[in-house]
MOPAC internal coordinates of N, CA, C and O (Angstrom, degrees):
PM7 1SCF
backbone

  N    0.0000 0     0.00 0     0.00 0    0    0    0
  C    1.4407 1     0.00 0     0.00 0    1    0    0
  C    1.5225 1   107.84 1     0.00 0    2    1    0
  O    1.2310 1   120.10 1   -56.10 1    3    2    1
  N    1.2975 1   117.41 1   123.90 1    3    2    1
  C    1.4556 1   122.55 1   178.17 1    5    3    2
  C    1.5307 1   109.15 1   -84.04 1    6    5    3
  O    1.2310 1   121.35 1   -40.53 1    7    6    5
  N    1.3266 1   115.02 1   139.47 1    7    6    5
  C    1.4527 1   121.44 1   178.94 1    9    7    6
  C    1.5236 1   107.74 1  -133.36 1   10    9    7
  O    1.2310 1   120.48 1   -50.37 1   11   10    9
  N    1.3091 1   116.68 1   129.63 1   11   10    9
  C    1.4625 1   120.45 1   177.10 1   13   11   10
  C    1.5228 1   108.60 1   -81.50 1   14   13   11
  O    1.2310 1   120.64 1   -43.07 1   15   14   13
  N    1.3269 1   116.38 1   136.93 1   15   14   13
  C    1.4636 1   120.56 1   177.59 1   17   15   14
  C    1.5163 1   110.03 1  -149.36 1   18   17   15
  O    1.2310 1   121.12 1   -23.63 1   19   18   17
  N    1.3073 1   115.46 1   156.37 1   19   18   17
  C    1.4579 1   120.51 1   178.15 1   21   19   18
  C    1.5209 1   108.86 1   -90.91 1   22   21   19
  O    1.2310 1   121.14 1   -47.83 1   23   22   21
  N    1.3173 1   115.43 1   132.17 1   23   22   21
  C    1.4517 1   122.27 1   177.37 1   25   23   22
  C    1.5180 1   107.93 1  -124.97 1   26   25   23
  O    1.2310 1   120.85 1   -26.41 1   27   26   25
  N    1.3120 1   115.97 1   153.59 1   27   26   25
  C    1.4584 1   118.89 1   179.90 1   29   27   26
  C    1.5251 1   110.18 1   -66.70 1   30   29   27
  O    1.2310 1   121.12 1   -31.27 1   31   30   29
  N    1.3191 1   115.46 1   148.73 1   31   30   29
  C    1.4644 1   120.53 1   177.72 1   33   31   30
  C    1.5172 1   111.04 1   -60.53 1   34   33   31
  O    1.2310 1   120.63 1   142.73 1   35   34   33
  N    1.3318 1   116.40 1   -37.27 1   35   34   33
  C    1.4701 1   120.25 1  -179.71 1   37   35   34
  C    1.5267 1   111.27 1   -62.49 1   38   37   35
  O    1.2310 1   120.47 1   136.26 1   39   38   37
  N    1.3370 1   116.71 1   -43.74 1   39   38   37
  C    1.4648 1   120.18 1   179.40 1   41   39   38
  C    1.5209 1   110.64 1   -63.30 1   42   41   39
  O    1.2310 1   120.03 1   135.70 1   43   42   41
  N    1.3026 1   117.54 1   -44.30 1   43   42   41
  C    1.4632 1   121.43 1  -178.79 1   45   43   42
  C    1.5299 1   110.39 1   -64.92 1   46   45   43
  O    1.2310 1   119.84 1   138.31 1   47   46   45
  N    1.3139 1   117.91 1   -41.69 1   47   46   45
  C    1.4720 1   120.86 1   178.75 1   49   47   46
  C    1.5221 1   111.20 1   -64.01 1   50   49   47
  O    1.2310 1   120.32 1   137.60 1   51   50   49
  N    1.3215 1   116.99 1   -42.40 1   51   50   49
  C    1.4642 1   119.88 1   178.40 1   53   51   50
  C    1.5313 1   109.84 1   -65.76 1   54   53   51
  O    1.2310 1   120.71 1   140.17 1   55   54   53
  N    1.3278 1   116.24 1   -39.83 1   55   54   53
  C    1.4667 1   120.24 1   178.75 1   57   55   54
  C    1.5252 1   111.24 1   -63.46 1   58   57   55
  O    1.2310 1   119.81 1   144.00 1   59   58   57
  N    1.3262 1   117.97 1   -36.00 1   59   58   57
  C    1.4698 1   120.87 1   178.34 1   61   59   58
  C    1.5201 1   110.59 1   -59.33 1   62   61   59
  O    1.2310 1   120.83 1   134.71 1   63   62   61
  N    1.3184 1   116.01 1   -45.29 1   63   62   61
  C    1.4627 1   120.87 1  -178.22 1   65   63   62
  C    1.5172 1   111.39 1   -64.43 1   66   65   63
  O    1.2310 1   120.88 1   130.11 1   67   66   65
  N    1.3247 1   115.92 1   -49.89 1   67   66   65
  C    1.4675 1   119.94 1  -177.94 1   69   67   66
  C    1.5280 1   110.40 1   -68.50 1   70   69   67
  O    1.2310 1   120.30 1   140.56 1   71   70   69
  N    1.3208 1   117.04 1   -39.44 1   71   70   69
  C    1.4624 1   120.85 1   179.44 1   73   71   70
  C    1.5235 1   111.18 1   -58.94 1   74   73   71
  O    1.2310 1   120.37 1   138.42 1   75   74   73
  N    1.3083 1   116.89 1   -41.58 1   75   74   73
  C    1.4674 1   120.29 1   178.66 1   77   75   74
  C    1.5275 1   110.54 1   -62.89 1   78   77   75
  O    1.2310 1   120.68 1   137.37 1   79   78   77
  N    1.3126 1   116.30 1   -42.63 1   79   78   77
  C    1.4689 1   120.16 1  -179.75 1   81   79   78
  C    1.5225 1   112.15 1   -68.36 1   82   81   79
  O    1.2310 1   120.41 1   147.48 1   83   82   81
  N    1.3321 1   116.82 1   -32.52 1   83   82   81
  C    1.4580 1   121.60 1  -177.16 1   85   83   82
  C    1.5332 1   113.13 1   -95.94 1   86   85   83
  O    1.2310 1   120.45 1  -176.81 1   87   86   85
  N    1.3333 1   116.74 1     3.19 1   87   86   85
  C    1.4701 1   122.45 1   179.46 1   89   87   86
  C    1.5336 1   111.87 1    58.83 1   90   89   87
  O    1.2310 1   121.53 1  -134.21 1   91   90   89
  N    1.3518 1   114.67 1    45.79 1   91   90   89
  C    1.4589 1   121.61 1   176.60 1   93   91   90
  C    1.5094 1   108.44 1  -125.03 1   94   93   91
  O    1.2310 1   120.64 1   -19.34 1   95   94   93
  N    1.3210 1   116.37 1   160.66 1   95   94   93
  C    1.4621 1   120.06 1   170.90 1   97   95   94
  C    1.5316 1   107.40 1   -76.37 1   98   97   95
  O    1.2310 1   120.55 1   -17.00 1   99   98   97
  N    1.3153 1   116.55 1   163.00 1   99   98   97
  C    1.4685 1   120.33 1   178.67 1  101   99   98
  C    1.5321 1   110.86 1   -60.83 1  102  101   99
  O    1.2310 1   118.96 1   132.31 1  103  102  101
  N    1.3298 1   119.59 1   -47.69 1  103  102  101
  C    1.4696 1   118.28 1   178.04 1  105  103  102
  C    1.5343 1   113.06 1   -60.14 1  106  105  103
  O    1.2310 1   120.53 1   140.46 1  107  106  105
  N    1.3369 1   116.59 1   -39.54 1  107  106  105
  C    1.4666 1   119.20 1   178.57 1  109  107  106
  C    1.5224 1   111.66 1   -67.21 1  110  109  107
  O    1.2310 1   119.86 1   146.71 1  111  110  109
  N    1.3344 1   117.87 1   -33.29 1  111  110  109
  C    1.4589 1   120.63 1   177.56 1  113  111  110
  C    1.5235 1   110.03 1   -65.83 1  114  113  111
  O    1.2310 1   120.52 1   135.28 1  115  114  113
  N    1.3151 1   116.60 1   -44.72 1  115  114  113
  C    1.4668 1   120.34 1   179.76 1  117  115  114
  C    1.5313 1   109.76 1   -65.99 1  118  117  115
  O    1.2310 1   120.36 1   141.23 1  119  118  117
  N    1.3330 1   116.91 1   -38.77 1  119  118  117
  C    1.4711 1   120.28 1   176.18 1  121  119  118
  C    1.5218 1   110.63 1   -62.17 1  122  121  119
  O    1.2310 1   120.48 1   138.52 1  123  122  121
  N    1.3306 1   116.69 1   -41.48 1  123  122  121
  C    1.4719 1   121.13 1   177.95 1  125  123  122
  C    1.5278 1   110.41 1   -60.77 1  126  125  123
  O    1.2310 1   120.54 1   132.84 1  127  126  125
  N    1.3260 1   116.57 1   -47.16 1  127  126  125
  C    1.4613 1   119.86 1   178.20 1  129  127  126
  C    1.5230 1   111.52 1   -58.59 1  130  129  127
  O    1.2310 1   120.41 1   140.17 1  131  130  129
  N    1.3132 1   116.83 1   -39.83 1  131  130  129
  C    1.4675 1   121.07 1   179.58 1  133  131  130
  C    1.5278 1   110.70 1   -65.50 1  134  133  131
  O    1.2310 1   120.61 1   137.45 1  135  134  133
  N    1.3276 1   116.44 1   -42.55 1  135  134  133
  C    1.4660 1   119.86 1   179.18 1  137  135  134
  C    1.5203 1   111.27 1   -65.00 1  138  137  135
  O    1.2310 1   120.40 1   137.37 1  139  138  137
  N    1.3220 1   116.84 1   -42.63 1  139  138  137
  C    1.4650 1   120.74 1   177.85 1  141  139  138
  C    1.5296 1   109.92 1   -63.17 1  142  141  139
  O    1.2310 1   120.76 1   133.62 1  143  142  141
  N    1.3159 1   116.16 1   -46.38 1  143  142  141
  C    1.4646 1   120.01 1   179.89 1  145  143  142
  C    1.5123 1   112.19 1   -59.37 1  146  145  143
  O    1.2310 1   120.07 1   137.30 1  147  146  145
  N    1.3301 1   117.46 1   -42.70 1  147  146  145
  C    1.4613 1   121.17 1   178.53 1  149  147  146
  C    1.5162 1   110.17 1   -64.05 1  150  149  147
  O    1.2310 1   120.23 1   136.20 1  151  150  149
  N    1.3239 1   117.16 1   -43.80 1  151  150  149
  C    1.4653 1   121.00 1  -179.75 1  153  151  150
  C    1.5264 1   111.17 1   -63.03 1  154  153  151
  O    1.2310 1   120.16 1   140.88 1  155  154  153
  N    1.3291 1   117.29 1   -39.12 1  155  154  153
  C    1.4652 1   121.14 1   178.46 1  157  155  154
  C    1.5249 1   110.30 1   -65.45 1  158  157  155
  O    1.2310 1   120.58 1   136.01 1  159  158  157
  N    1.3293 1   116.49 1   -43.99 1  159  158  157
  C    1.4662 1   119.91 1   179.09 1  161  159  158
  C    1.5267 1   111.68 1   -66.17 1  162  161  159
  O    1.2310 1   120.17 1   144.87 1  163  162  161
  N    1.3344 1   117.29 1   -35.13 1  163  162  161
  C    1.4628 1   121.26 1   178.72 1  165  163  162
  C    1.5270 1   112.72 1   -74.04 1  166  165  163
  O    1.2310 1   120.31 1   158.58 1  167  166  165
  N    1.3427 1   117.01 1   -21.42 1  167  166  165
  C    1.4705 1   122.50 1  -176.15 1  169  167  166
  C    1.5271 1   110.17 1  -133.56 1  170  169  167
  O    1.2310 1   119.75 1  -112.86 1  171  170  169
  N    1.3317 1   118.09 1    67.14 1  171  170  169
  C    1.4716 1   120.22 1  -171.90 1  173  171  170
  C    1.5266 1   115.13 1   -64.15 1  174  173  171
  O    1.2310 1   119.73 1   158.96 1  175  174  173
  N    1.3275 1   118.13 1   -21.04 1  175  174  173
  C    1.4633 1   119.96 1  -178.87 1  177  175  174
  C    1.5243 1   113.05 1   -92.61 1  178  177  175
  O    1.2310 1   120.31 1   177.56 1  179  178  177
  N    1.3377 1   117.02 1    -2.44 1  179  178  177
  C    1.4585 1   120.97 1  -177.22 1  181  179  178
  C    1.5264 1   110.17 1   -95.72 1  182  181  179
  O    1.2310 1   120.11 1   -47.80 1  183  182  181
  N    1.3348 1   117.40 1   132.20 1  183  182  181
  C    1.4717 1   119.48 1   177.40 1  185  183  182
  C    1.5345 1   111.61 1   -62.34 1  186  185  183
  O    1.2310 1   121.15 1   -32.19 1  187  186  185
  N    1.3261 1   115.41 1   147.81 1  187  186  185
  C    1.4609 1   121.45 1  -179.73 1  189  187  186
  C    1.5215 1   111.42 1   -54.77 1  190  189  187
  O    1.2310 1   119.38 1   136.02 1  191  190  189
  N    1.3101 1   118.79 1   -43.98 1  191  190  189
  C    1.4685 1   121.86 1  -177.97 1  193  191  190
  C    1.5217 1   110.86 1   -60.22 1  194  193  191
  O    1.2310 1   119.44 1   141.74 1  195  194  193
  N    1.3249 1   118.67 1   -38.26 1  195  194  193
  C    1.4640 1   121.65 1   178.48 1  197  195  194
  C    1.5283 1   109.68 1   -65.57 1  198  197  195
  O    1.2310 1   120.55 1   138.85 1  199  198  197
  N    1.3221 1   116.55 1   -41.15 1  199  198  197
  C    1.4643 1   121.04 1   178.11 1  201  199  198
  C    1.5226 1   110.13 1   -62.73 1  202  201  199
  O    1.2310 1   120.01 1   133.43 1  203  202  201
  N    1.3237 1   117.59 1   -46.57 1  203  202  201
  C    1.4651 1   121.17 1   179.45 1  205  203  202
  C    1.5290 1   111.03 1   -62.23 1  206  205  203
  O    1.2310 1   120.16 1   135.92 1  207  206  205
  N    1.3160 1   117.31 1   -44.08 1  207  206  205
  C    1.4643 1   120.76 1  -179.87 1  209  207  206
  C    1.5300 1   110.88 1   -65.18 1  210  209  207
  O    1.2310 1   120.23 1   142.76 1  211  210  209
  N    1.3246 1   117.16 1   -37.24 1  211  210  209
  C    1.4605 1   121.21 1   178.06 1  213  211  210
  C    1.5237 1   110.53 1   -65.13 1  214  213  211
  O    1.2310 1   120.80 1   135.48 1  215  214  213
  N    1.3440 1   116.07 1   -44.52 1  215  214  213
  C    1.4609 1   120.08 1   178.66 1  217  215  214
  C    1.5245 1   110.79 1   -61.80 1  218  217  215
  O    1.2310 1   119.96 1   138.98 1  219  218  217
  N    1.3204 1   117.68 1   -41.02 1  219  218  217
  C    1.4569 1   121.97 1   177.59 1  221  219  218
  C    1.5282 1   110.75 1   -63.99 1  222  221  219
  O    1.2310 1   120.36 1   136.90 1  223  222  221
  N    1.3216 1   116.91 1   -43.10 1  223  222  221
  C    1.4623 1   120.97 1   179.77 1  225  223  222
  C    1.5217 1   111.61 1   -61.64 1  226  225  223
  O    1.2310 1   120.26 1   140.42 1  227  226  225
  N    1.3144 1   117.11 1   -39.58 1  227  226  225
  C    1.4661 1   120.96 1   178.25 1  229  227  226
  C    1.5254 1   110.31 1   -62.08 1  230  229  227
  O    1.2310 1   120.54 1   134.92 1  231  230  229
  N    1.3351 1   116.57 1   -45.08 1  231  230  229
  C    1.4688 1   120.15 1   179.88 1  233  231  230
  C    1.5207 1   111.42 1   -66.56 1  234  233  231
  O    1.2310 1   119.92 1   142.64 1  235  234  233
  N    1.3397 1   117.77 1   -37.36 1  235  234  233
  C    1.4667 1   120.75 1   177.30 1  237  235  234
  C    1.5298 1   110.42 1   -64.09 1  238  237  235
  O    1.2310 1   120.24 1   139.45 1  239  238  237
  N    1.3206 1   117.15 1   -40.55 1  239  238  237
  C    1.4656 1   120.85 1   178.60 1  241  239  238
  C    1.5239 1   110.73 1   -64.99 1  242  241  239
  O    1.2310 1   120.25 1   138.94 1  243  242  241
  N    1.3321 1   117.12 1   -41.06 1  243  242  241
  C    1.4697 1   120.94 1   177.79 1  245  243  242
  C    1.5247 1   111.02 1   -61.47 1  246  245  243
  O    1.2310 1   120.60 1   145.62 1  247  246  245
  N    1.3348 1   116.45 1   -34.38 1  247  246  245
  C    1.4632 1   121.83 1  -178.62 1  249  247  246
  C    1.5268 1   112.38 1   -84.98 1  250  249  247
  O    1.2310 1   120.36 1  -179.94 1  251  250  249
  N    1.3269 1   116.92 1     0.06 1  251  250  249
  C    1.4612 1   120.60 1   179.28 1  253  251  250
  C    1.5109 1   113.89 1    77.44 1  254  253  251
  O    1.2310 1   120.02 1  -162.14 1  255  254  253
  N    1.2969 1   117.58 1    17.86 1  255  254  253
  C    1.4688 1   121.89 1  -178.52 1  257  255  254
  C    1.5207 1   110.64 1   -93.92 1  258  257  255
  O    1.2310 1   120.87 1  -122.46 1  259  258  257
  N    1.3153 1   115.93 1    57.54 1  259  258  257
  C    1.4649 1   120.88 1  -178.98 1  261  259  258
  C    1.5231 1   109.62 1  -129.50 1  262  261  259
  O    1.2310 1   121.23 1   -26.05 1  263  262  261
  N    1.3016 1   115.26 1   153.95 1  263  262  261
  C    1.4674 1   121.67 1   173.87 1  265  263  262
  C    1.5134 1   107.44 1  -131.35 1  266  265  263
  O    1.2310 1   121.19 1   -29.17 1  267  266  265
  N    1.3207 1   115.33 1   150.83 1  267  266  265
  C    1.4680 1   120.47 1   179.53 1  269  267  266
  C    1.5272 1   109.69 1   -69.67 1  270  269  267
  O    1.2310 1   121.31 1   -40.54 1  271  270  269
  N    1.3169 1   115.09 1   139.46 1  271  270  269
  C    1.4632 1   120.55 1   177.06 1  273  271  270
  C    1.5186 1   108.09 1   -95.93 1  274  273  271
  O    1.2310 1   120.79 1   -48.14 1  275  274  273
  N    1.3344 1   116.10 1   131.86 1  275  274  273
  C    1.4545 1   121.06 1   178.09 1  277  275  274
  C    1.5264 1   108.94 1  -105.97 1  278  277  275
  O    1.2310 1   120.80 1   -59.82 1  279  278  277
  N    1.3095 1   116.07 1   120.18 1  279  278  277
  C    1.4684 1   121.03 1   178.56 1  281  279  278
  C    1.5118 1   109.90 1   -75.38 1  282  281  279
  O    1.2310 1   121.41 1   -37.66 1  283  282  281
  N    1.3532 1   114.90 1   142.34 1  283  282  281
  C    1.4466 1   120.96 1   174.18 1  285  283  282
  C    1.4282 1   113.04 1    76.06 1  286  285  283
  O    1.2310 1   120.10 1   180.00 1  287  286  285

C-alpha cells in the first residue's frame, strides 16, 4: 500500500545520492533505511552487518537462491 508523506529535503537529497550508488530508487532507499532501522531497534545487541546479512539471506531464500548444506 502506497502512502504519501512529507520528508525533509535533506533526507531526500541524501537518499538520492545513496540510491544511485546502491542502484535503488529513492523511495526504495528510504524504505531500506527504515527496514534496517527497525531491525536494529528490534535487535539492539546484534551487529549491523549480521542484520544486513540476515536480511539478504531471507531475500535469497525467497528467490530460491539456496543450496543444501552438507555437514562433515
